[in-house]
N, C-alpha and C positions, 0 to 999 in steps of 0.2 A: 309267651310273655308279651303282654301288650301294654299300652299306656306310655305316657311320656317318661323320658329318662333325662336326668340332669347331671352334668359333668361334676365330678368331685376330684379328679386327678388324671394325670397322664403317666403311663409307664415309660420310663426312659431307658432302663437297663436292668440287667440281672445283678444280683449281689451274692457272691459266694456260690456254693454248689448245692445248697439244700432247698432251693426253690424260692428264695427271697427275691423281691423285685424292688427297684428304686422307683418311687412315685413322686412326681411333682404335684403337690396339693393344689387344687383349684376350688377350694371351699373355705369358708370361714370356720368350719368345724372339723379340722383334720383329726383332732383327738377323739371325736365321736365316730367319724367315718372309718378310721383305720384301727379301731380297737377290736379286741377279740369278740367274735360273734356278729359283727356288723355284716349286713347283707349288701353286696354290691353286684354290678353287672359289668363284665368285660365286653367292650365292643371294638370292632375293627374300625378303620377310618371311614369306610363306606356305610357303616351301621348295618351291614348285611349279616354279620355274625354276632350273636349275643350269648355270652356264657355267664350264667349266674354263679357267684362264688361267695364263700363265707370267710371272713378274715380269721385266721388262726392266731396271728400276732402282728403287731405294728408298732414301730417306734420311730421317733424323729432322729435324723442324723443330718446335721448342718441344715441345708435348705430343702431336703427331701425327706420322705418317709420310707423306711424299709418295711415292706409288707409281705407277709406270707399267707397264702390261702390254704384252707383245708383240702387235703387230697392232692395237692401239687407239691411234691416233696423233693424234687431235684431239678437242676438247671435245665435238663433236657425237656422237661414238661412245661417250663415257663418261658423259655427263650423265644418261642414264637409270638409271645405277647408284647415284645418290645414295640413301642410306638402306639399301642392300643390305649383306649380311654377307659377310665373307671367311671361308672355312672351309678346313680341311685334312682330308684323309682319314686314316683310322686308320693306314694304311701309312706315311704321312709324319710321324707323331708323332716327336718327338725322344726318343731313349733317355735315360731319367733315371738318375741315380745311385741307389745303394741308400739306402733311407730317404726317397726323394722319390716323390711320387705325383701323378697327374693328378686333378683334381677329379672327373671322371666315374668314376674308380676308387674314390673314397672315399664319394661320395654314394650312399646306399642300403646301406652296410655296417651290420651289426648291431654294437652296442657292448655289451660285457659287462665287469664288474669282474673283478679278478684272483681273486675268490672264486667267480666263475661266474654272478653275478646279471646278467640281461639288462636293460639300461637302456632300449634303444630303437634307432632307426636314425638315421643321419646324414642330415639333410635339407638342410643348407646349410653353406657354408664362409664364414667372415668373415675379413677381413684388416685388423684394426684397427691393426696396428703391428708390433712386434717379432716376433710369431709369429701364425700362423693360429689360428683358433678354430673347432672343429667343433661345430655345433648338433645335439644329439641330441634328436630328437622322441620323447617318451615316450607310452605308451598312455594314462596318466593323469598329470595334473599338468603343470607348466610344463617347457619344454625345459631340458636340461642343457647348459651351455657347457663344452666340453672344450678346454683350451689344448693346442696341438700342441707339447709340450716333452718332453724325455727323461724328466723326473721323472714324467710322467703316462702316456705311451705305453709299454706293455709289449710289445705285438705287433700288427702290422698284417698281416693275411692277405688280400691283394687277391683272390687266386683264390677263397678261401672266403668272401669278403665279410664278414669278422669282424675287429673291433678289440677288443683287450683293454687296459683302462686301470687305473691305480692312482688311486683316488679320493682327492683332496686335501681337506684340511679346508675346509669352506665351499662346496665344489663342488656339493653336492646341495641347498643352501638356496634 
């Protein structure tokens, strides 16, 4: 199994004795990722072990999902996976609508103003509330926080790894 893997959840505990696991979702699509038939990959913290699995059942419970995998039918088979990550292959990523992007597509993009001044590269994405905020690391000075709103984003070129923004008053302070 080769290729890039992307986090969709973290296993935090077992649930019951029939092989269910408690998973903290790390995806915008938990209903797709943890539904019957979904293909996922279990990985240990060091990413040295990869175990492909197929979801037999999944359901939300409070702030976690209870997930059971085909062929793993009791607690003794799944207990070793506590603390492991659930990942998805690049081929299994959900197709996004226009104007929506995966974090891995945005992080590392060069950000420039509409006048052509290069500000730096996106190093992190924050989700504080109504909209995401892209953290642009600059060669000198403190990072610039770019709100992901229509008034600021002019163009996002994922293939070219370049984002063009309109600088709002106070953004560079």
